[in-house]
MARZATI-430859 format. One record per residue: residue in three letters; x, y, z of N, C-alpha, C in turn. Coordinates in nm, 2 decimals. Layout:
residues N
+-----+--------+--------+--------+--------+--------+--------+--------+--------+--------+
! res !     nu !     nv !     nw !    cau !    cav !    caw !     cu !     cv !     cw !
+-----+--------+--------+--------+--------+--------+--------+--------+--------+--------+
! ALA !      X !      Y !      Z !      X !      Y !      Z !      X !      Y !      Z !
...
+-----+--------+--------+--------+--------+--------+--------+--------+--------+--------+
***
This chain:
residues 189
+-----+--------+--------+--------+--------+--------+--------+--------+--------+--------+
! res !     nu !     nv !     nw !    cau !    cav !    caw !     cu !     cv !     cw !
+-----+--------+--------+--------+--------+--------+--------+--------+--------+--------+
! UNK !  -0.35 !  -1.70 !  -1.12 !  -0.40 !  -1.57 !  -1.17 !  -0.28 !  -1.48 !  -1.19 !
! UNK !  -0.26 !  -1.43 !  -1.31 !  -0.16 !  -1.34 !  -1.34 !  -0.20 !  -1.20 !  -1.32 !
! UNK !  -0.12 !  -1.12 !  -1.26 !  -0.15 !  -0.98 !  -1.23 !  -0.02 !  -0.90 !  -1.23 !
! UNK !  -0.03 !  -0.77 !  -1.24 !   0.08 !  -0.68 !  -1.23 !   0.08 !  -0.62 !  -1.09 !
! UNK !   0.19 !  -0.61 !  -1.03 !   0.20 !  -0.55 !  -0.90 !   0.13 !  -0.41 !  -0.90 !
! UNK !   0.05 !  -0.39 !  -0.80 !  -0.03 !  -0.27 !  -0.79 !  -0.18 !  -0.29 !  -0.82 !
! UNK !  -0.21 !  -0.40 !  -0.89 !  -0.35 !  -0.42 !  -0.93 !  -0.43 !  -0.47 !  -0.81 !
! UNK !  -0.56 !  -0.47 !  -0.82 !  -0.64 !  -0.52 !  -0.71 !  -0.74 !  -0.63 !  -0.77 !
! UNK !  -0.79 !  -0.70 !  -0.67 !  -0.89 !  -0.81 !  -0.71 !  -1.02 !  -0.78 !  -0.62 !
! UNK !  -1.13 !  -0.84 !  -0.66 !  -1.25 !  -0.84 !  -0.58 !  -1.27 !  -0.97 !  -0.52 !
! UNK !  -1.29 !  -0.98 !  -0.39 !  -1.30 !  -1.10 !  -0.32 !  -1.42 !  -1.11 !  -0.23 !
! UNK !  -1.48 !  -1.22 !  -0.22 !  -1.60 !  -1.25 !  -0.13 !  -1.61 !  -1.40 !  -0.12 !
! UNK !  -1.70 !  -1.44 !  -0.03 !  -1.73 !  -1.58 !  -0.01 !  -1.80 !  -1.63 !  -0.14 !
! UNK !  -1.77 !  -1.75 !  -0.17 !  -1.83 !  -1.81 !  -0.29 !  -1.98 !  -1.81 !  -0.28 !
! UNK !  -2.05 !  -1.76 !  -0.38 !  -2.20 !  -1.76 !  -0.38 !  -2.26 !  -1.64 !  -0.31 !
! UNK !  -2.19 !  -1.55 !  -0.25 !  -2.24 !  -1.44 !  -0.18 !  -2.23 !  -1.31 !  -0.25 !
! UNK !  -2.32 !  -1.22 !  -0.23 !  -2.32 !  -1.09 !  -0.31 !  -2.21 !  -0.99 !  -0.25 !
! UNK !  -2.19 !  -0.99 !  -0.12 !  -2.10 !  -0.90 !  -0.06 !  -1.96 !  -0.93 !  -0.10 !
! UNK !  -1.89 !  -0.84 !  -0.16 !  -1.75 !  -0.85 !  -0.21 !  -1.68 !  -0.72 !  -0.18 !
! UNK !  -1.55 !  -0.73 !  -0.18 !  -1.47 !  -0.61 !  -0.16 !  -1.34 !  -0.61 !  -0.24 !
! UNK !  -1.29 !  -0.49 !  -0.27 !  -1.17 !  -0.48 !  -0.35 !  -1.05 !  -0.48 !  -0.25 !
! UNK !  -0.95 !  -0.56 !  -0.29 !  -0.82 !  -0.57 !  -0.21 !  -0.71 !  -0.57 !  -0.31 !
! UNK !  -0.61 !  -0.48 !  -0.28 !  -0.49 !  -0.48 !  -0.36 !  -0.41 !  -0.61 !  -0.33 !
! UNK !  -0.35 !  -0.66 !  -0.44 !  -0.27 !  -0.79 !  -0.42 !  -0.15 !  -0.75 !  -0.34 !
! UNK !  -0.12 !  -0.84 !  -0.24 !  -0.01 !  -0.82 !  -0.15 !   0.11 !  -0.90 !  -0.19 !
! UNK !   0.09 !  -1.01 !  -0.26 !   0.19 !  -1.10 !  -0.30 !   0.27 !  -1.04 !  -0.42 !
! UNK !   0.39 !  -1.11 !  -0.45 !   0.47 !  -1.06 !  -0.56 !   0.42 !  -1.13 !  -0.69 !
! UNK !   0.45 !  -1.07 !  -0.80 !   0.41 !  -1.13 !  -0.93 !   0.46 !  -1.27 !  -0.96 !
! UNK !   0.57 !  -1.31 !  -0.90 !   0.63 !  -1.44 !  -0.92 !   0.60 !  -1.54 !  -0.81 !
! UNK !   0.52 !  -1.50 !  -0.71 !   0.48 !  -1.59 !  -0.61 !   0.39 !  -1.70 !  -0.66 !
! UNK !   0.39 !  -1.82 !  -0.61 !   0.30 !  -1.92 !  -0.66 !   0.17 !  -1.93 !  -0.58 !
! UNK !   0.14 !  -1.81 !  -0.52 !   0.01 !  -1.80 !  -0.44 !  -0.04 !  -1.66 !  -0.46 !
! UNK !  -0.16 !  -1.63 !  -0.42 !  -0.22 !  -1.50 !  -0.43 !  -0.26 !  -1.46 !  -0.29 !
! UNK !  -0.20 !  -1.35 !  -0.25 !  -0.21 !  -1.30 !  -0.11 !  -0.27 !  -1.16 !  -0.11 !
! UNK !  -0.36 !  -1.14 !  -0.01 !  -0.42 !  -1.01 !   0.02 !  -0.40 !  -0.98 !   0.16 !
! UNK !  -0.40 !  -0.85 !   0.20 !  -0.39 !  -0.81 !   0.34 !  -0.53 !  -0.75 !   0.38 !
! UNK !  -0.59 !  -0.81 !   0.48 !  -0.72 !  -0.78 !   0.52 !  -0.72 !  -0.73 !   0.66 !
! UNK !  -0.77 !  -0.61 !   0.68 !  -0.79 !  -0.55 !   0.82 !  -0.93 !  -0.58 !   0.86 !
! UNK !  -0.95 !  -0.64 !   0.97 !  -1.08 !  -0.68 !   1.02 !  -1.16 !  -0.55 !   1.06 !
! UNK !  -1.27 !  -0.53 !   1.00 !  -1.36 !  -0.42 !   1.03 !  -1.48 !  -0.47 !   1.11 !
! UNK !  -1.50 !  -0.43 !   1.23 !  -1.61 !  -0.48 !   1.31 !  -1.75 !  -0.47 !   1.24 !
! UNK !  -1.77 !  -0.37 !   1.17 !  -1.90 !  -0.36 !   1.10 !  -1.89 !  -0.41 !   0.95 !
! UNK !  -1.78 !  -0.47 !   0.92 !  -1.76 !  -0.51 !   0.78 !  -1.84 !  -0.63 !   0.73 !
! UNK !  -1.88 !  -0.62 !   0.61 !  -1.96 !  -0.73 !   0.55 !  -1.87 !  -0.84 !   0.50 !
! UNK !  -1.74 !  -0.81 !   0.46 !  -1.66 !  -0.91 !   0.40 !  -1.54 !  -0.95 !   0.49 !
! UNK !  -1.48 !  -0.86 !   0.56 !  -1.36 !  -0.89 !   0.64 !  -1.39 !  -0.99 !   0.75 !
! UNK !  -1.50 !  -0.97 !   0.82 !  -1.54 !  -1.07 !   0.92 !  -1.56 !  -1.21 !   0.87 !
! UNK !  -1.62 !  -1.22 !   0.75 !  -1.64 !  -1.35 !   0.69 !  -1.51 !  -1.41 !   0.64 !
! UNK !  -1.42 !  -1.33 !   0.59 !  -1.29 !  -1.38 !   0.55 !  -1.21 !  -1.43 !   0.67 !
! UNK !  -1.22 !  -1.36 !   0.78 !  -1.15 !  -1.41 !   0.90 !  -1.20 !  -1.55 !   0.94 !
! UNK !  -1.32 !  -1.58 !   0.92 !  -1.37 !  -1.71 !   0.96 !  -1.35 !  -1.82 !   0.85 !
! UNK !  -1.29 !  -1.79 !   0.74 !  -1.26 !  -1.89 !   0.64 !  -1.18 !  -2.00 !   0.69 !
! UNK !  -1.20 !  -2.12 !   0.64 !  -1.12 !  -2.24 !   0.67 !  -1.03 !  -2.28 !   0.55 !
! UNK !  -0.92 !  -2.35 !   0.58 !  -0.84 !  -2.39 !   0.46 !  -0.93 !  -2.47 !   0.36 !
! UNK !  -0.90 !  -2.45 !   0.24 !  -0.97 !  -2.51 !   0.12 !  -1.11 !  -2.46 !   0.10 !
! UNK !  -1.15 !  -2.36 !   0.17 !  -1.28 !  -2.30 !   0.15 !  -1.27 !  -2.22 !   0.02 !
! UNK !  -1.37 !  -2.23 !  -0.07 !  -1.37 !  -2.16 !  -0.19 !  -1.41 !  -2.01 !  -0.17 !
! UNK !  -1.34 !  -1.92 !  -0.24 !  -1.38 !  -1.78 !  -0.24 !  -1.41 !  -1.74 !  -0.38 !
! UNK !  -1.48 !  -1.64 !  -0.40 !  -1.51 !  -1.58 !  -0.53 !  -1.40 !  -1.47 !  -0.55 !
! UNK !  -1.32 !  -1.48 !  -0.66 !  -1.22 !  -1.39 !  -0.68 !  -1.23 !  -1.34 !  -0.83 !
! UNK !  -1.24 !  -1.21 !  -0.85 !  -1.25 !  -1.15 !  -0.98 !  -1.14 !  -1.05 !  -1.00 !
! UNK !  -1.09 !  -1.05 !  -1.12 !  -0.99 !  -0.95 !  -1.16 !  -0.87 !  -1.02 !  -1.22 !
! UNK !  -0.76 !  -0.96 !  -1.23 !  -0.72 !  -0.84 !  -1.16 !  -0.77 !  -0.71 !  -1.23 !
! UNK !  -0.78 !  -0.60 !  -1.16 !  -0.82 !  -0.48 !  -1.22 !  -0.72 !  -0.37 !  -1.18 !
! UNK !  -0.73 !  -0.25 !  -1.25 !  -0.66 !  -0.14 !  -1.21 !  -0.53 !  -0.12 !  -1.28 !
! UNK !  -0.48 !   0.01 !  -1.27 !  -0.36 !   0.05 !  -1.34 !  -0.26 !   0.12 !  -1.25 !
! UNK !  -0.27 !   0.10 !  -1.12 !  -0.18 !   0.16 !  -1.02 !  -0.05 !   0.07 !  -1.02 !
! UNK !   0.05 !   0.11 !  -1.09 !   0.17 !   0.03 !  -1.10 !   0.29 !   0.12 !  -1.14 !
! UNK !   0.40 !   0.05 !  -1.14 !   0.52 !   0.12 !  -1.18 !   0.54 !   0.11 !  -1.33 !
! UNK !   0.59 !   0.23 !  -1.39 !   0.62 !   0.23 !  -1.53 !   0.75 !   0.17 !  -1.55 !
! UNK !   0.76 !   0.07 !  -1.64 !   0.88 !   0.00 !  -1.67 !   1.00 !   0.09 !  -1.70 !
! UNK !   0.98 !   0.20 !  -1.78 !   1.09 !   0.28 !  -1.82 !   1.14 !   0.37 !  -1.70 !
! UNK !   1.06 !   0.39 !  -1.59 !   1.11 !   0.47 !  -1.48 !   1.15 !   0.38 !  -1.36 !
! UNK !   1.11 !   0.26 !  -1.36 !   1.12 !   0.17 !  -1.24 !   1.26 !   0.16 !  -1.18 !
! UNK !   1.36 !   0.15 !  -1.27 !   1.50 !   0.13 !  -1.22 !   1.58 !   0.26 !  -1.24 !
! UNK !   1.52 !   0.36 !  -1.30 !   1.60 !   0.48 !  -1.32 !   1.57 !   0.60 !  -1.23 !
! UNK !   1.46 !   0.59 !  -1.15 !   1.42 !   0.70 !  -1.07 !   1.40 !   0.66 !  -0.93 !
! UNK !   1.42 !   0.75 !  -0.84 !   1.39 !   0.72 !  -0.69 !   1.24 !   0.72 !  -0.67 !
! UNK !   1.19 !   0.61 !  -0.61 !   1.05 !   0.59 !  -0.59 !   1.02 !   0.61 !  -0.44 !
! UNK !   0.92 !   0.69 !  -0.41 !   0.88 !   0.71 !  -0.27 !   0.74 !   0.66 !  -0.26 !
! UNK !   0.72 !   0.56 !  -0.17 !   0.59 !   0.50 !  -0.15 !   0.54 !   0.55 !  -0.02 !
! UNK !   0.41 !   0.60 !  -0.02 !   0.35 !   0.66 !   0.10 !   0.22 !   0.58 !   0.12 !
! UNK !   0.21 !   0.52 !   0.24 !   0.09 !   0.44 !   0.27 !   0.03 !   0.46 !   0.40 !
! UNK !  -0.10 !   0.44 !   0.42 !  -0.16 !   0.44 !   0.55 !  -0.23 !   0.30 !   0.56 !
! UNK !  -0.21 !   0.24 !   0.68 !  -0.27 !   0.11 !   0.71 !  -0.25 !   0.01 !   0.60 !
! UNK !  -0.35 !  -0.06 !   0.56 !  -0.34 !  -0.17 !   0.46 !  -0.31 !  -0.12 !   0.32 !
! UNK !  -0.30 !   0.02 !   0.31 !  -0.26 !   0.08 !   0.18 !  -0.12 !   0.04 !   0.14 !
! UNK !  -0.05 !  -0.03 !   0.23 !   0.08 !  -0.08 !   0.20 !   0.08 !  -0.19 !   0.11 !
! UNK !  -0.03 !  -0.25 !   0.08 !  -0.04 !  -0.38 !   0.00 !   0.03 !  -0.36 !  -0.14 !
! UNK !   0.00 !  -0.26 !  -0.22 !   0.06 !  -0.26 !  -0.35 !   0.21 !  -0.24 !  -0.34 !
! UNK !   0.26 !  -0.17 !  -0.24 !   0.40 !  -0.14 !  -0.22 !   0.47 !  -0.27 !  -0.18 !
! UNK !   0.41 !  -0.35 !  -0.10 !   0.46 !  -0.49 !  -0.07 !   0.48 !  -0.57 !  -0.19 !
! UNK !   0.38 !  -0.56 !  -0.28 !   0.39 !  -0.63 !  -0.41 !   0.50 !  -0.58 !  -0.50 !
! UNK !   0.51 !  -0.44 !  -0.50 !   0.62 !  -0.38 !  -0.58 !   0.75 !  -0.43 !  -0.54 !
! UNK !   0.78 !  -0.43 !  -0.40 !   0.91 !  -0.46 !  -0.35 !   0.94 !  -0.61 !  -0.37 !
! UNK !   0.84 !  -0.70 !  -0.36 !   0.86 !  -0.84 !  -0.38 !   0.87 !  -0.87 !  -0.53 !
! UNK !   0.81 !  -0.79 !  -0.62 !   0.82 !  -0.82 !  -0.76 !   0.94 !  -0.76 !  -0.84 !
! UNK !   0.98 !  -0.65 !  -0.79 !   1.09 !  -0.58 !  -0.87 !   1.21 !  -0.56 !  -0.78 !
! UNK !   1.30 !  -0.66 !  -0.78 !   1.42 !  -0.65 !  -0.70 !   1.51 !  -0.54 !  -0.76 !
! UNK !   1.57 !  -0.46 !  -0.68 !   1.66 !  -0.36 !  -0.73 !   1.60 !  -0.22 !  -0.75 !
! UNK !   1.47 !  -0.20 !  -0.72 !   1.42 !  -0.07 !  -0.73 !   1.47 !   0.02 !  -0.62 !
! UNK !   1.49 !   0.14 !  -0.65 !   1.54 !   0.24 !  -0.55 !   1.42 !   0.31 !  -0.48 !
! UNK !   1.38 !   0.26 !  -0.37 !   1.26 !   0.30 !  -0.31 !   1.28 !   0.35 !  -0.16 !
! UNK !   1.19 !   0.43 !  -0.12 !   1.17 !   0.46 !   0.03 !   1.02 !   0.43 !   0.05 !
! UNK !   0.99 !   0.38 !   0.17 !   0.85 !   0.35 !   0.21 !   0.82 !   0.42 !   0.34 !
! UNK !   0.72 !   0.51 !   0.33 !   0.67 !   0.58 !   0.45 !   0.54 !   0.52 !   0.48 !
! UNK !   0.53 !   0.45 !   0.60 !   0.40 !   0.38 !   0.63 !   0.34 !   0.44 !   0.76 !
! UNK !   0.22 !   0.48 !   0.75 !   0.15 !   0.54 !   0.86 !   0.05 !   0.44 !   0.92 !
! UNK !   0.05 !   0.41 !   1.05 !  -0.04 !   0.33 !   1.12 !  -0.07 !   0.39 !   1.25 !
! UNK !  -0.17 !   0.34 !   1.32 !  -0.20 !   0.38 !   1.45 !  -0.11 !   0.33 !   1.56 !
! UNK !  -0.09 !   0.20 !   1.55 !   0.00 !   0.13 !   1.65 !   0.11 !   0.06 !   1.58 !
! UNK !   0.22 !   0.04 !   1.65 !   0.34 !  -0.03 !   1.60 !   0.31 !  -0.17 !   1.55 !
! UNK !   0.22 !  -0.24 !   1.62 !   0.19 !  -0.38 !   1.58 !   0.11 !  -0.38 !   1.45 !
! UNK !   0.07 !  -0.27 !   1.39 !   0.01 !  -0.27 !   1.26 !   0.11 !  -0.25 !   1.15 !
! UNK !   0.23 !  -0.25 !   1.18 !   0.34 !  -0.23 !   1.07 !   0.36 !  -0.37 !   1.00 !
! UNK !   0.27 !  -0.40 !   0.92 !   0.26 !  -0.53 !   0.85 !   0.39 !  -0.57 !   0.78 !
! UNK !   0.44 !  -0.68 !   0.82 !   0.56 !  -0.74 !   0.76 !   0.67 !  -0.64 !   0.74 !
! UNK !   0.69 !  -0.56 !   0.84 !   0.80 !  -0.45 !   0.82 !   0.94 !  -0.51 !   0.80 !
! UNK !   0.96 !  -0.63 !   0.84 !   1.09 !  -0.69 !   0.82 !   1.11 !  -0.74 !   0.67 !
! UNK !   1.01 !  -0.73 !   0.59 !   1.02 !  -0.76 !   0.45 !   1.09 !  -0.65 !   0.37 !
! UNK !   1.11 !  -0.53 !   0.44 !   1.17 !  -0.41 !   0.37 !   1.31 !  -0.39 !   0.43 !
! UNK !   1.39 !  -0.33 !   0.35 !   1.52 !  -0.28 !   0.39 !   1.50 !  -0.18 !   0.50 !
! UNK !   1.55 !  -0.20 !   0.62 !   1.53 !  -0.11 !   0.73 !   1.58 !   0.04 !   0.71 !
! UNK !   1.67 !   0.05 !   0.61 !   1.72 !   0.19 !   0.58 !   1.63 !   0.25 !   0.48 !
! UNK !   1.53 !   0.18 !   0.43 !   1.43 !   0.24 !   0.33 !   1.29 !   0.25 !   0.39 !
! UNK !   1.27 !   0.20 !   0.51 !   1.14 !   0.20 !   0.57 !   1.12 !   0.30 !   0.69 !
! UNK !   1.02 !   0.38 !   0.68 !   1.00 !   0.48 !   0.78 !   0.86 !   0.45 !   0.84 !
! UNK !   0.85 !   0.42 !   0.97 !   0.72 !   0.40 !   1.03 !   0.67 !   0.52 !   1.10 !
! UNK !   0.55 !   0.56 !   1.08 !   0.48 !   0.67 !   1.15 !   0.37 !   0.61 !   1.23 !
! UNK !   0.37 !   0.63 !   1.36 !   0.26 !   0.58 !   1.44 !   0.19 !   0.70 !   1.50 !
! UNK !   0.06 !   0.70 !   1.49 !  -0.02 !   0.82 !   1.54 !  -0.07 !   0.80 !   1.68 !
! UNK !  -0.07 !   0.68 !   1.73 !  -0.13 !   0.66 !   1.87 !  -0.03 !   0.61 !   1.97 !
! UNK !   0.10 !   0.59 !   1.93 !   0.20 !   0.55 !   2.03 !   0.33 !   0.60 !   1.98 !
! UNK !   0.43 !   0.61 !   2.07 !   0.56 !   0.67 !   2.04 !   0.67 !   0.57 !   2.04 !
! UNK !   0.65 !   0.44 !   2.04 !   0.76 !   0.35 !   2.05 !   0.80 !   0.28 !   1.92 !
! UNK !   0.76 !   0.34 !   1.81 !   0.80 !   0.28 !   1.68 !   0.82 !   0.39 !   1.57 !
! UNK !   0.94 !   0.44 !   1.55 !   0.96 !   0.53 !   1.45 !   0.91 !   0.67 !   1.48 !
! UNK !   0.86 !   0.74 !   1.38 !   0.81 !   0.88 !   1.39 !   0.67 !   0.88 !   1.47 !
! UNK !   0.66 !   0.96 !   1.57 !   0.54 !   0.97 !   1.64 !   0.45 !   1.07 !   1.57 !
! UNK !   0.35 !   1.03 !   1.50 !   0.26 !   1.11 !   1.43 !   0.22 !   1.05 !   1.29 !
! UNK !   0.14 !   1.12 !   1.22 !   0.10 !   1.07 !   1.09 !   0.20 !   1.09 !   0.98 !
! UNK !   0.18 !   1.03 !   0.87 !   0.28 !   1.05 !   0.76 !   0.27 !   1.19 !   0.71 !
! UNK !   0.16 !   1.26 !   0.73 !   0.15 !   1.40 !   0.69 !   0.23 !   1.49 !   0.78 !
! UNK !   0.26 !   1.45 !   0.90 !   0.35 !   1.53 !   0.99 !   0.50 !   1.49 !   0.96 !
! UNK !   0.53 !   1.38 !   0.91 !   0.66 !   1.33 !   0.88 !   0.71 !   1.40 !   0.74 !
! UNK !   0.62 !   1.40 !   0.65 !   0.66 !   1.44 !   0.51 !   0.71 !   1.58 !   0.49 !
! UNK !   0.66 !   1.68 !   0.56 !   0.71 !   1.81 !   0.54 !   0.86 !   1.83 !   0.57 !
! UNK !   0.92 !   1.75 !   0.66 !   1.06 !   1.75 !   0.68 !   1.14 !   1.66 !   0.60 !
! UNK !   1.08 !   1.57 !   0.52 !   1.15 !   1.47 !   0.44 !   1.20 !   1.54 !   0.32 !
! UNK !   1.33 !   1.53 !   0.29 !   1.39 !   1.59 !   0.17 !   1.34 !   1.53 !   0.04 !
! UNK !   1.29 !   1.61 !  -0.05 !   1.24 !   1.55 !  -0.18 !   1.32 !   1.62 !  -0.29 !
! UNK !   1.31 !   1.56 !  -0.41 !   1.37 !   1.61 !  -0.53 !   1.26 !   1.60 !  -0.64 !
! UNK !   1.24 !   1.71 !  -0.72 !   1.13 !   1.71 !  -0.82 !   1.14 !   1.59 !  -0.92 !
! UNK !   1.25 !   1.52 !  -0.92 !   1.27 !   1.41 !  -1.02 !   1.21 !   1.28 !  -0.96 !
! UNK !   1.19 !   1.28 !  -0.82 !   1.14 !   1.16 !  -0.76 !   0.99 !   1.13 !  -0.81 !
! UNK !   0.95 !   1.00 !  -0.80 !   0.82 !   0.96 !  -0.83 !   0.75 !   0.92 !  -0.70 !
! UNK !   0.63 !   0.97 !  -0.67 !   0.56 !   0.94 !  -0.55 !   0.44 !   0.86 !  -0.58 !
! UNK !   0.42 !   0.75 !  -0.50 !   0.31 !   0.66 !  -0.51 !   0.24 !   0.66 !  -0.37 !
! UNK !   0.11 !   0.70 !  -0.37 !   0.04 !   0.72 !  -0.25 !  -0.08 !   0.63 !  -0.24 !
! UNK !  -0.10 !   0.55 !  -0.14 !  -0.21 !   0.46 !  -0.13 !  -0.26 !   0.45 !   0.02 !
! UNK !  -0.39 !   0.47 !   0.03 !  -0.45 !   0.46 !   0.17 !  -0.57 !   0.55 !   0.17 !
! UNK !  -0.60 !   0.60 !   0.29 !  -0.73 !   0.67 !   0.31 !  -0.72 !   0.80 !   0.24 !
! UNK !  -0.84 !   0.84 !   0.19 !  -0.85 !   0.96 !   0.10 !  -0.81 !   1.09 !   0.16 !
! UNK !  -0.83 !   1.10 !   0.29 !  -0.79 !   1.23 !   0.36 !  -0.63 !   1.24 !   0.36 !
! UNK !  -0.57 !   1.13 !   0.39 !  -0.42 !   1.12 !   0.39 !  -0.37 !   1.16 !   0.25 !
! UNK !  -0.43 !   1.10 !   0.14 !  -0.39 !   1.12 !   0.01 !  -0.40 !   1.27 !  -0.03 !
! UNK !  -0.51 !   1.33 !   0.01 !  -0.54 !   1.47 !  -0.02 !  -0.43 !   1.56 !   0.04 !
! UNK !  -0.40 !   1.53 !   0.17 !  -0.30 !   1.61 !   0.24 !  -0.16 !   1.59 !   0.18 !
! UNK !  -0.13 !   1.46 !   0.15 !   0.01 !   1.44 !   0.09 !   0.02 !   1.51 !  -0.04 !
! UNK !  -0.08 !   1.50 !  -0.12 !  -0.08 !   1.57 !  -0.25 !  -0.05 !   1.72 !  -0.24 !
! UNK !  -0.11 !   1.78 !  -0.14 !  -0.08 !   1.93 !  -0.12 !   0.05 !   1.95 !  -0.06 !
! UNK !   0.10 !   1.87 !   0.03 !   0.23 !   1.88 !   0.09 !   0.34 !   1.87 !  -0.02 !
! UNK !   0.32 !   1.77 !  -0.11 !   0.42 !   1.75 !  -0.22 !   0.41 !   1.86 !  -0.31 !
! UNK !   0.29 !   1.92 !  -0.34 !   0.28 !   2.03 !  -0.43 !   0.35 !   2.15 !  -0.37 !
! UNK !   0.34 !   2.17 !  -0.24 !   0.40 !   2.29 !  -0.18 !   0.56 !   2.27 !  -0.18 !
! UNK !   0.60 !   2.15 !  -0.19 !   0.75 !   2.12 !  -0.19 !   0.80 !   2.12 !  -0.34 !
! UNK !   0.72 !   2.15 !  -0.43 !   0.76 !   2.16 !  -0.57 !   0.76 !   2.04 !  -0.66 !
! UNK !   0.69 !   1.94 !  -0.61 !   0.67 !   1.81 !  -0.68 !   0.56 !   1.83 !  -0.79 !
! UNK !   0.59 !   1.81 !  -0.92 !   0.49 !   1.83 !  -1.02 !   0.38 !   1.72 !  -1.01 !
! UNK !   0.26 !   1.76 !  -1.05 !   0.15 !   1.66 !  -1.04 !   0.17 !   1.53 !  -1.12 !
! UNK !   0.25 !   1.54 !  -1.23 !   0.28 !   1.42 !  -1.31 !   0.37 !   1.32 !  -1.24 !
! UNK !   0.43 !   1.36 !  -1.12 !   0.51 !   1.27 !  -1.05 !   0.44 !   1.21 !  -0.93 !
! UNK !   0.31 !   1.23 !  -0.92 !   0.23 !   1.18 !  -0.80 !   0.13 !   1.08 !  -0.86 !
! UNK !   0.13 !   0.96 !  -0.81 !   0.03 !   0.86 !  -0.85 !  -0.04 !   0.81 !  -0.72 !
! UNK !  -0.18 !   0.80 !  -0.73 !  -0.26 !   0.76 !  -0.61 !  -0.35 !   0.65 !  -0.63 !
! UNK !  -0.38 !   0.58 !  -0.52 !  -0.48 !   0.47 !  -0.52 !  -0.55 !   0.49 !  -0.39 !
! UNK !  -0.68 !   0.52 !  -0.40 !  -0.76 !   0.56 !  -0.28 !  -0.83 !   0.44 !  -0.22 !
! UNK !  -0.82 !   0.43 !  -0.08 !  -0.90 !   0.34 !   0.00 !  -0.99 !   0.42 !   0.08 !
! UNK !  -1.12 !   0.38 !   0.09 !  -1.22 !   0.46 !   0.16 !  -1.23 !   0.41 !   0.30 !
+-----+--------+--------+--------+--------+--------+--------+--------+--------+--------+
***
């Protein structure tokens, strides 16, 4: 399946009605399709995906969406990726797909062990924010980290994760003088 980094697919068990959207986690040139799934105890799809066996067929539709990097800005502008939880998926795909981009990744999770594949990123470009423990990076949410982070109005900001975080980040960036045209969002509910 060909996709552009930042797009999502719809996944469910073959023949079942319950399906869910997942951003593609793998890179554009990988010879496999990978998604990042957080198990939700009340979830209709994540619990079933957890029980999948090798070679089990899944129903996959897509790719969909336009959350991606603009080719003309990709290598000429500083990119700031801001994610909460599994909202890191499109940014993982960006970094794997586009070698040489100038990025910073700010990732908010509850616990340090939720810092998915943190070693895939340049440690000088990755900032971990943990809200429930203090042994991994910044103690607090991305919205408490961001006010002190130096920004430039020429930077491009890509934000993916829970809608409350996105709303807060949008206002923080606006207060710091970032124009709306430089903020791109992908909402997870």
